[in-house]
Every structure is written in C-alpha cells, then in structure tokens.
N, C-alpha and C positions, 0 to 999 in steps of 0.2 A: 286144625293142628297140622303143621308141615310134615312132610314125609320124613320118617326117621327109622333107623335100624334099632337103636337102643331105647327109643322113647323120648329122646331129647336131641335136637339138632346140635346144641352146644357139646353134648357128650360125644356125638358122632365126630364132631370137629376135633375134640380132644383126643379121641382114639386115633384119628388120622394123623394129627400132629405128633403124638407120642411115637407112632410107628415110623414116621418120616425122620424124626430126630434120632431114633435108635439106629436106623440103617446107615444114615450119613455119618454118625459119630464113629461107629465101628470101623467103617472103611477108611475114614480120613483122619483118625486121631494122630498119626505121626506128624502130619503137617501142622496140626494144632499145637503139638508139643514144640516143634521147631519155631513156629511163630511166637510162642510165649517166651522162649529163650532169647529170641532176638529182641523182644519188647523190653525185657528186664536188663538187657546188656547196657550198662551205663557208660561204656567206653565212648570216646568222642567219634571214632570212625563208624560210619554206617556200613552195614554188610555189603560186600562187593557182589558184583554180578555173578550168579552161579552159586551164591552162598547157601541157598536152600539145599541144593544137591550135595555140596560138600558137607554140610551139617548132617544131612541124612546119612551119608557114608560114615562120618566120624562117630556119630552116636551108635550106629549099628556095630561098628568094629569095636568100640570101647565099652559099650554097655549092653549090647545084644538087642534082640528083637522084642522079647516080652518085657524085660526089665529096663529097656532103653527106649525104643521107639513107642512102646505101648505103656510106658509108665504114666500113671495118672488117668488111665482109661476109665476106671470105676467112677471117680467123681465127675469126670467129663460126661460119661454115659448117663449118670444120675441127673446131673445138671441139665444136659441137653434134652433128655426125654421128659423130665418134669417141666422144664421151661416151655418146650414146644406144646406139650399136652395141655398144660395150664393156660398158656398164652392163647391157643386156639379156642379153648373152652370159654375163657373170659372175653376174647375178641368176638366170638359168635354171640355170646349172651348179651354183651353191651350193644352190639349192632341191632340185635332183635328188639331191644328196648327203645331204639331211636325211631323217630317218625320219618317215613320215606317221602321223597319228592312226589307230590300228587300227579305230576305230569309224566314222569318216567317210571314211577313205581320202584325207584332205587335210591340208595343213599348217595350223597355227594362226596367228593374228595375230602373235604374238611371233616365230615363225619367219620370217614374211614380213618383219618389221621387221629382224631380224638379218641376213637375206640381203641386204636392201636397203642396210643400213648398211655391210656389208662390201664389197659391190659398189660402192657409192658412194664409199667411202674410196679404194679402189684406182683407180677412174676419176678421182677428183679429183687424185691424184698424177700420173697419166699426162697429163692434159689441162691442168693449171694453166698451163704456158707459153703455150698458145693464148689463154687468158683474159686473161693479162697484156697480150699484144699487142693483143687485141680492145679492152680497156679503154683503152689508150693511143691507139689509132687513133680510137676513137669520141669521145674527149675532146679531140682536137687536130685542127685543120684541116690539110688536105693540104699547104697552102702554108706552114704554120708552120715556123720554123727547127728542125731536129732531129727533126721528126715522121717516123714510120715510113711508108714508101711501099708496103710489101707485107708479107705474112706472113713470107716467108723473110728479107727484108731486116731486118725487125723482130727476128726471133729471133737473127739473126747479130749485129746491133748490140747487142741486150740482153745477150747472152752475152759479147760482147767488152768492154762497158763495166761490167757489173755481175756477171758470172759466174753461177754456179749460184744464188746468193742472189737475183739478179734474176729468173731464170726461175720461182722459187718464192715470189715476193712474194704475200702474201695467202693462202698455203696454210693457215694456221691457221684463219681464218674459213671458208675453203672446206671444211675438215674438219668445222667446226661445222655447215656447211650440209648435211652428210650426213644430219643429222636431218630436213631438209626432204624429201629423197627417201624416207627411211624412213617418215615420216608419210604422205606422199602414196601410196606403194605399198601400205602396210598398209591405208589407207582404201580404195584402189581395189580391191585384191584382196578385201577383206572385203565391200564393196558388191556386187562381181561374184558372190561366193559366195552372199550372201543372195538375190540375184535369181535365180541359177541354181537354188538350193535351192527357192525359192518356185515356180518353173516346173516343177521335177521333182515337187514335191508335188501340184501341180495335175494333172500327167499321171497320177500314181499314182491319184488320185481318179477321173479319167476312165476309166482302165483298169479299175478295180474295178467301176465302174458299168456299163461295157460287158460285163464278164464275168458280173456278177450278172444281167444281162438274159438270159443263157443258162442260168440256174439250172434251168429246167424241162426242159432237154435237156442233161444232164450230158455233158461231154466227157471221155472216159477213154481211156487206152492200155492198160489191163489189165482183166481180168474182175472183179477185186476192187477196185472203185472206192471211194475214201474220200469219202463224201458229207458235205456241210455242214462244210467245214473250219473249225475254230475260229479259225484265224489270219486267214482272209479272209472268212468268212461266205459262201463261194461253193460251190455244189453241184458240185464238181469235185475230182478227186483231186489231192493235193498235188504229185505229180510232173508231171502235165500242166499244172497251174497254173504251176509254176516254169518249165517249158519255154516256155509261151506268153508269160510275162512276159519271159523272156530274149530271145526272138525279137523282141518288140515294142521292148524296150530298144535292141537293135541298130538298129532302124528309126528310133526317135524320140530317141535320146540327143543327136543333133546339134541337135535343136530347142531344147533348153534350154541346151546348152553354148555355142551361138553366139547371142549376144544381138543385138538390133536396133541400128541406127546411133544412134537417139535414146537408147537405154539406155546405150550406151558413152559417148556425149557427156556425158550427165548425170553419170555416175559419174566420168568424167575431170575434169569441171569442179568437181564437189563436192570431190573429193580434193585437187585443186590449190589451190583457195581455202583449204581447211583448212590445208594445209601452208604456204601463202604467209603467211597472217595469223600463224601461230605462229612462223615463222622468218625473216621478211623482214630484220630488222636485220643479219644476217650478210652480206647482199649489199652493204649500204652500207659496212660495214667492209672487205669484200674490195675493192670498187672504190676506196675511199680509199687503201688500202695499195698497190694496183696501179698507180695513175695515175702518169704521168711526173712526175718531180721538176721543178718549174718555179717560180721565184721569184714569178711573177705570181699564183700561187694563194694566196700569203700564209700557207699552213698546210702544215706537214710533220709526218709521224707517224713515231715511232720504233718502234712496235709496236702490238699489238692493244689493250693496256690504255691506252696513251697516246692512241690513236685514240678509244677509248670515252670517256675523260675529257674530251678536247677537244671532241668532238661534244656531249656532255651539257652542258658548261659554256657553250659558245658558241651552241648551237642548240636545246637542250632535248631532251626525249624525242621530239618530232616530227622531229628531225634524223635519227633512226634509221629513219624511214619516208619519207624523201625519195625520190621516184620511184615510190612505191607505186601511184599512179594509172595511169601508163603501163605499169607492170609488170603490174597486173591486166588492163588492156586487152590487153596483149600475151600474157600467159600463158593466159588463158581460151581464146581461139581457137587459140593455139599448142599448148596441151595437148590440146585437142579434136582438132586436125588430127593431131598426133603419135600420139595413142592410136588414132584412127580408122584412120590409115594402118597403124599397128603391128598392130592387130587384123585388118585386112583382109589384110595381107601374111601374117600368121601363119595365118589361115584358109586362104589360098591354098596355103601350104606344106603344111598338113595335108591339104587336099583333093587336092593333086597329089603326095602323098607317093610317093617312089620307094624308100624303105627302111622296113623294119618292117611290111610289108603282111601278113605271115603271123601277126602277133600277134593 
C-alpha cells in the first residue's frame, strides 16, 4: 500500500487539489469576473490595451468591492474547489489503475493525457451547473431585474425556469475544454519527470564518484570480493555496491522527488500557458452559451455551431480570444498558487503518512 495520510492516495490528492483551488479562487476572483465579462461582450471591437485595468476600476467605482468585483464568488468557489478536488481524485485513481512502463516504472505522456481527459470529462459533467450560475452572476449586476442573488437561489431558479437543459448549458464546449486540462497535465507531468530524472542522474554521478574514491580500499562483505566491477568501474563487489546504493537511495530519493518552489512554479506556469493558448476559444463559446438570456445583449445562440458562426461573422477570429489578457493574468498566478498549494499539501500528506508505512 503506498504511503498515505488519509488511507488513500487519491483522497490525499483530492484534499490537496481542493485546498489549492480554494486559495487561488479567493485571491483571483476579480480577474475571473472581468475575463467573463469580456468573453460575453458581443460587440465587434476587441478590448483595447489596458482594458483589464480600466474594467477593474469601472466595476469598483460603479458596483463596489463585494457586490462588484466579488460578485459570483460563491459559485466560482464551489465550482473551483469541487473541480480541483474531484479532478485530482479521479486523476490519481485512474493513473493508479494503469500499467507502468517496466523500464522506467512510470506512466508515459499518453497515459497522463488519457487519465487527465477522462477525469476532466467526469468533472465537467458534475460541476457544469456551478459554472452556469457563476457566468450569469458575473455578467449581471446584483441590482439587475431577474439576476441571481446566491448560488442556491440561482440553481433553484435555473432548474425551475430552464430545467436540466439549463443546468447543462455550455456542456459541449466544456467537454471540448477537457483537452485543456489534458494538455496542461501532460506537459506538467512530463516537465516534472524530466526535472526529477535530471536530478536523479546527477545524484547517480555523485554517488559513483564518491564510491570510486574508495577504490583503493575495497568494501566487501565476503572473502571472495569481486574487484573492478565492469558495470560500475568500482573496486567493490557487486553485492556490496548494490546494498550501498540501495541504502543511499532510501536516504536521498526524497531530494529529487520533491522539487523546489521555483521549479514547481515554472513548470505550472509553462504548462498552463501552453494549454491556454491552444484551447482558449472553448472558454468564450462556453461563456456565450451559459450567459443569461437578455434582449439587451442583442445576440442569442442556438448551439455551438451557431455560436461559432456568429462570433466569426461579427467579431472575426479575435472574437474567440476576447478576455485572453485578464485570463492569462489570472491563470498564471492562479495556476502557480494552485499547484504550489497542491504539491505542498501532497508532500505534507506523504511526510505525515499514517498508512502504508511498512512498504
């Protein structure tokens, strides 16, 4: 049984993901709100340079801090924490059921992508109602007629007026968005693996140099010592060499498995930017389909293809990238915070493991 704090590695991962999602959402919700308002803006003109700052100032002056910049925090918090927690739980559980490469003892990039896509699809289905309410609250003022006043009130009203179909508005582009998480986690896991592998190789080199320094005084545990091993070039019998290496591995394995804060931040940011650039248009489609029907918007969409055609015709290709600036500003620190908290909580769970200690 692998080391675990809760009794299940997947539950440890869910706890870490839940905490990471909670912290990042609370700190960065205003940028999420501004991004969503840009995404549903059906005007032909794309936001100008500096639009994020001007929008921040305008919302603060006209709507205030709590009811303006933090409107929609409750569904965003619920959606983010449930999404991250459930996603990491499913992601860890699916990976655990996959066969590892017999040569490396690890999963390959395609397996990470498959686990991420399956976990992401299931998570999208469970959490979509939260995102519908979040989009509608973020794109309407609290004082607007018919606007949702709370998460529970919004879910009740949405189900009563639009039924199950309303709760799952935007689910098709949301499922397209599974590719976002798949690309992100494949890149993140691969970057982490490459870095850990580089640190392990450096340790192996240092270990051999240290042992070779003792070549003039062979270390043996039998009278028939095997000198000058062909595999290591070390004047030490193979059995003693293997024992020494194994004991040092137990001491030093943590050193390369646990990376530094800067390393985690760089890998999280790099993987998130890669996924964002590749898949951002799905977020615009999802927000347009989820927004509250309002004659004042001037545009309504009957489905994904209708939405794509209308955006392309009226706003051009740049229309699919509306809100990308506040999104990048939001996702970079958000992803860094989420992954840093996630890795910190995961490491704490491993270091304080109460189960699997005899393995």
